[in-house]
C-alpha positions as CSV (number, residue, x, y, z in Angstrom):
1,M,-19.7,31.4,24.6
2,H,-19.1,27.7,23.6
3,N,-15.5,27.0,22.7
4,P,-15.4,24.4,19.9
5,R,-13.0,21.5,20.1
6,P,-10.0,21.7,17.7
7,P,-10.5,19.4,14.6
8,S,-9.4,15.9,14.8
9,I,-6.1,14.9,13.1
10,V,-6.4,12.2,10.5
11,I,-3.8,10.0,8.8
12,Q,-2.7,11.3,5.4
13,A,-3.2,8.7,2.6
14,P,0.2,7.2,1.5
15,R,1.7,8.6,-1.6
16,C,5.0,6.9,-2.0
17,L,6.8,3.8,-0.7
18,D,8.4,5.8,2.0
19,D,5.0,6.1,3.6
20,F,4.9,2.5,4.3
21,A,6.7,0.4,6.9
22,L,8.1,-2.6,5.1
23,Q,10.6,-5.4,5.7
24,P,14.0,-4.7,4.1
25,N,13.8,-7.4,1.4
26,S,10.1,-6.2,0.5
27,R,11.3,-2.7,0.3
28,F,14.3,-3.6,-1.9
29,K,12.2,-5.5,-4.3
30,L,9.7,-2.8,-4.5
31,E,12.3,-0.1,-5.0
32,S,14.1,-2.3,-7.6
33,I,10.7,-2.3,-9.6
34,L,10.3,1.4,-9.5
35,D,14.1,2.1,-10.4
36,L,13.7,-0.4,-13.2
37,S,16.5,-2.7,-12.1
38,L,13.8,-5.3,-11.7
39,P,11.9,-5.1,-14.9
40,I,8.2,-6.2,-15.0
41,P,6.5,-7.7,-17.1
42,A,9.6,-9.5,-18.3
43,N,11.3,-12.9,-17.9
44,G,7.9,-14.7,-17.5
45,I,7.1,-12.5,-14.4
46,C,3.9,-10.5,-14.8
47,G,2.6,-10.4,-11.2
48,I,3.3,-8.9,-8.0
49,V,1.8,-10.6,-4.9
50,L,1.5,-8.6,-1.6
51,Y,0.8,-11.0,1.1
52,G,0.5,-10.9,5.0
53,L,-1.7,-10.4,8.0
54,Y,-5.1,-8.4,7.9
55,G,-4.4,-4.7,8.3
56,T,-0.8,-4.5,7.0
57,G,-1.6,-2.1,4.1
58,K,-1.7,-4.7,1.2
59,T,-4.7,-3.4,-0.5
60,T,-3.6,0.4,-0.1
61,L,-0.3,-0.4,-1.7
62,A,-2.0,-2.5,-4.3
63,N,-4.0,0.5,-5.3
64,L,-1.1,2.7,-5.3
65,L,1.4,0.5,-7.3
66,P,-0.1,1.1,-10.8
67,G,0.6,4.9,-10.6
68,L,4.0,4.4,-9.0
69,I,5.1,1.9,-11.6
70,E,3.6,3.9,-14.6
71,T,5.3,7.1,-13.5
72,A,8.7,5.1,-12.9
73,K,8.4,3.8,-16.4
74,V,7.4,7.0,-18.4
75,N,8.4,10.0,-16.3
76,P,12.2,10.8,-17.1
77,A,12.4,12.9,-13.7
78,C,12.3,9.5,-11.9
79,A,15.8,8.5,-13.0
80,A,17.2,11.2,-10.6
81,M,14.8,10.3,-7.7
82,N,15.2,8.0,-4.8
83,A,12.7,5.1,-5.8
84,G,11.1,5.3,-2.3
85,S,10.1,9.0,-2.8
86,I,8.3,8.6,-6.3
87,V,4.8,9.6,-6.4
88,D,2.0,9.1,-9.1
89,T,2.2,11.8,-11.7
90,E,0.4,9.8,-14.5
91,D,-3.0,8.5,-13.0
92,P,-3.0,5.5,-15.2
93,N,-6.0,3.4,-16.0
94,S,-6.3,0.2,-13.9
95,D,-8.9,-2.4,-13.2
96,Y,-9.8,-3.7,-9.7
97,F,-11.4,-7.1,-9.0
98,A,-12.4,-8.1,-5.5
99,C,-12.1,-11.9,-5.4
100,A,-15.1,-12.3,-2.9
101,Q,-17.4,-15.1,-2.4
102,G,-19.5,-15.4,-5.7
103,Q,-16.7,-13.6,-7.7
104,N,-14.2,-16.2,-7.3
105,G,-14.6,-18.5,-10.2
106,A,-13.9,-19.0,-13.9
107,Q,-16.1,-16.0,-14.9
108,L,-13.6,-13.7,-13.1
109,T,-10.6,-15.0,-15.2
110,Q,-13.0,-14.3,-18.3
111,S,-13.6,-10.9,-17.3
112,I,-10.1,-10.2,-16.8
113,Q,-9.3,-11.5,-20.2
114,N,-12.1,-9.3,-21.8
115,R,-10.7,-6.2,-20.0
116,T,-7.2,-6.7,-21.3
117,T,-8.0,-7.5,-25.0
118,Y,-8.1,-4.0,-26.0
119,M,-5.3,-1.8,-26.5
120,S,-4.1,0.1,-23.3
121,F,-4.5,3.8,-23.3
122,N,-1.8,4.2,-20.6
123,S,1.4,6.0,-21.8
124,S,3.6,2.7,-21.1
125,G,1.1,0.5,-23.2
126,L,0.5,-1.6,-20.1
127,H,-2.7,-2.7,-18.5
128,Y,-2.7,-2.8,-14.6
129,I,-5.1,-5.5,-13.0
130,I,-5.6,-5.2,-9.2
131,M,-6.8,-8.4,-7.7
132,D,-7.9,-8.3,-4.0
133,E,-7.6,-11.5,-1.9
134,V,-6.5,-13.7,-4.8
135,D,-6.3,-16.7,-2.5
136,V,-10.0,-17.1,-2.4
137,L,-10.4,-18.0,-6.1
138,T,-11.3,-21.5,-6.6
139,P,-8.7,-24.2,-7.6
140,A,-10.4,-24.0,-11.3
141,A,-10.3,-20.3,-11.3
142,Q,-6.6,-20.3,-10.2
143,A,-5.6,-22.7,-12.8
144,G,-7.4,-20.7,-15.5
145,F,-5.8,-17.5,-14.3
146,K,-2.5,-19.0,-14.3
147,S,-3.0,-19.8,-17.9
148,I,-3.4,-16.0,-18.8
149,M,-0.3,-14.9,-16.9
150,N,2.0,-15.0,-20.0
151,R,1.2,-11.5,-21.1
152,K,3.8,-8.9,-21.9
153,D,1.3,-6.0,-21.6
154,V,-0.3,-6.6,-18.2
155,I,0.9,-6.3,-14.7
156,F,-1.3,-8.3,-12.1
157,I,-1.1,-6.8,-8.7
158,M,-2.5,-9.3,-6.2
159,T,-3.1,-9.3,-2.5
160,S,-3.5,-12.3,-0.1
161,N,-3.8,-13.2,3.6
162,N,-2.7,-16.8,2.9
163,L,0.1,-17.3,0.3
164,D,0.0,-21.1,0.7
165,Q,-3.4,-21.0,-0.8
166,I,-2.2,-19.5,-3.9
167,D,-1.4,-21.8,-6.8
168,K,2.4,-22.5,-7.0
169,G,2.3,-21.5,-10.8
170,I,0.8,-18.2,-10.0
171,Q,3.5,-17.6,-7.4
172,N,6.2,-18.5,-9.8
173,R,5.0,-15.9,-12.2
174,S,5.1,-13.1,-9.6
175,I,7.4,-11.1,-7.3
176,L,6.4,-12.0,-3.8
177,I,6.4,-9.1,-1.3
178,D,6.0,-10.1,2.3
179,M,3.9,-7.4,4.2
180,N,4.2,-9.0,7.7
181,V,5.7,-7.2,10.6
182,P,8.4,-4.8,9.4
183,P,11.2,-3.7,11.8
184,I,10.0,-1.3,14.4
185,N,12.6,1.5,13.4
186,D,10.8,1.5,9.9
187,W,7.7,2.8,11.7
188,R,9.3,5.5,13.7
189,P,9.6,8.2,10.9
190,I,6.1,7.6,9.9
191,L,4.7,8.1,13.3
192,R,6.7,11.0,14.0
193,R,5.2,12.7,10.9
194,V,1.8,12.3,12.4
195,Y,2.8,14.3,15.4
196,E,4.7,17.0,13.2
197,N,1.7,17.4,10.9
198,A,-0.3,18.2,14.1
199,G,2.4,20.7,15.2
200,L,3.4,18.6,18.2
201,P,6.7,17.1,19.3
202,A,6.9,13.4,18.7
203,P,7.6,11.3,21.9
204,P,10.7,9.4,22.4
205,D,11.4,6.2,20.3
206,D,10.7,3.9,23.0
207,V,7.1,5.1,23.3
208,L,6.6,4.8,19.5
209,D,8.0,1.4,19.7
210,Q,5.5,0.4,22.4
211,V,2.6,1.5,20.0
212,V,4.0,-0.6,17.2
213,Q,4.4,-3.7,19.4
214,A,1.0,-3.4,20.7
215,G,-0.3,-3.2,17.0
216,R,1.1,-6.6,16.3
217,G,1.7,-5.9,12.6
218,S,-1.6,-4.3,12.0
219,A,-1.0,-0.7,10.5
220,R,-4.9,-0.1,11.3
221,S,-4.3,-0.7,14.9
222,I,-1.0,1.2,15.0
223,F,-2.4,4.3,13.3
224,S,-5.6,4.3,15.4
225,D,-3.5,4.3,18.6
226,I,-1.2,7.1,17.4
227,V,-4.0,9.3,16.2
228,M,-5.9,8.8,19.4
229,S,-2.8,9.9,21.3
230,V,-2.3,12.9,19.1
231,N,-5.8,14.0,19.2
232,Q,-5.6,13.9,23.0
233,E,-2.6,16.1,23.1
234,V,-4.1,18.5,20.6
235,R,-7.3,18.7,22.8
236,E,-5.0,19.4,25.9
237,K,-3.0,21.9,24.2
238,H,-6.2,23.7,23.0
239,E,-7.8,23.6,26.6
240,T,-4.6,24.9,28.0
241,H,-4.6,27.8,25.5
242,L,-8.3,28.7,26.2
243,I,-7.6,28.7,29.9
244,T,-4.6,31.0,29.3
245,L,-6.6,33.2,27.2
246,K,-9.4,33.6,29.9
247,A,-6.9,34.2,32.5
248,C,-5.4,37.2,30.6
249,S,-8.8,38.8,29.6
């Protein structure tokens, strides 16, 4: 009889800030947004720019933030919670724009204006606009976009691989979040959970640290290597179990 291999372990999608490895100052800023000690939109700030290398989790976090921010603003239970553990309970409406080639001109700014003209149906009254790779907007488009960043009912959540290519006026109207290479020890609890979810003991910290160092700041590379190691251990454990059963039969 054929013995099927055990199912492969996959990484669970992040649900809160604690599911991300972040630089201390970046974590502090994001947690301050969620515990409402850093109000947004307010004081001329209506944007959040997540910037860093490829694969650092910018787009994943950008898509998560509208739900986390909306929940923090309207759910009273959040006042008693650690900001890093807040999860989305509101599922707010948000609009996503990929600033790709051919969609990086003035028409994009006009589209954003059109989408935010109407009243928001979110409980907070806010619109959430996600703009992926905002640095590829043309200079003219960035100038036009900067001119609409005076809204008090919109939060613009942007990602960028190249912060220096974003208009200084956009940066000045935004909270800047550095997503590059967080401390190694920030990764340890996240990687341990992958092993724990697979029913395996996590390896020593120095082994986990080697995986993080080899990944060079890319969450994609780090998680790929961890999943490979976990699946190999799960498979070996499964095969050992089958051999034991066969010996006892």
